[in-house]
C-alpha positions, 0 to 999 in steps of 0.5 A: 735355540742351541749352543754347543761347547767349543770343539764339542767339549762338555758344558755340564760336568756334574749336576751342579753345572746343570742346576746352575745353568737352569738358575741362570736361564731362570734369571735371564728369562724373568728379567727379560720376560721370556717364556720357555716352552721346552728345554733340554740340556745335553752334555755338550750342548743345550736347546731352548725353545724361547718366546720373547716379547721384545727383540732381546734374544741376543742380549739375553743369550749373551747374558746367559752364555757369558755368565755360565761360561764365567761360572764354569771356568771358575768352578772347574779351574779352566779358562777361555771360550766355553761355547763354540761361536754364537748361539744358533736360533731359528725363528718359529713362525707357526704352531706346527713348527713349534710342536715339531721343535718341542718334539725334537727337543724332547727326543734329543737325549733318546736319539743321542743314546743317553736314555731309552725314553725322553722321560728318563732324562733329568735335564729336560722339560719333558717330565715337567710337561707330563707331570704338570708341575714346573720345577723351573719358574721360567717354564710355560707349561700351560702355554705349551700344553694348550696347543694339544687340548684345553684339558690338561690331562688330555693335553698331556696324553696327546703330547706324550703320544705326539712325542712317542709317535716320532720315537716309534718311527725312528726306531 
């Protein structure tokens, strides 16, 4: 799913904003039992690849975006809408689609010109997948990597090659 800043305004002014947003994601995901396969926080929007157990996506997104907007407005002495309308979500129905969405999310900062390689972007799950440690408790590393290979090291190499293949084609 994705959500954009109202009129494409910046959602994350500083590192504290990025960290606070991830803390809220962690809280919502833990409370609702969501699994996050990947994420990428961009300056004016974000992407989350979430697996839900129950039909609670709208409830969770209202909680996530509402709490973050309130904190952002308080922290930056602003008011009004932070997000541009409702979040956008696409149902991922098969493994192939899930992998393509994961790749799209990993490459988003590269395609936006914010970095040369997806591993350079701090506010993405890409490095955590390749390093094999989840800095965010809500990140389902094993679940994401098992689509590539049962062996973690081979899965990480396969995921890197999968993402790099699309990156090379786009260049």
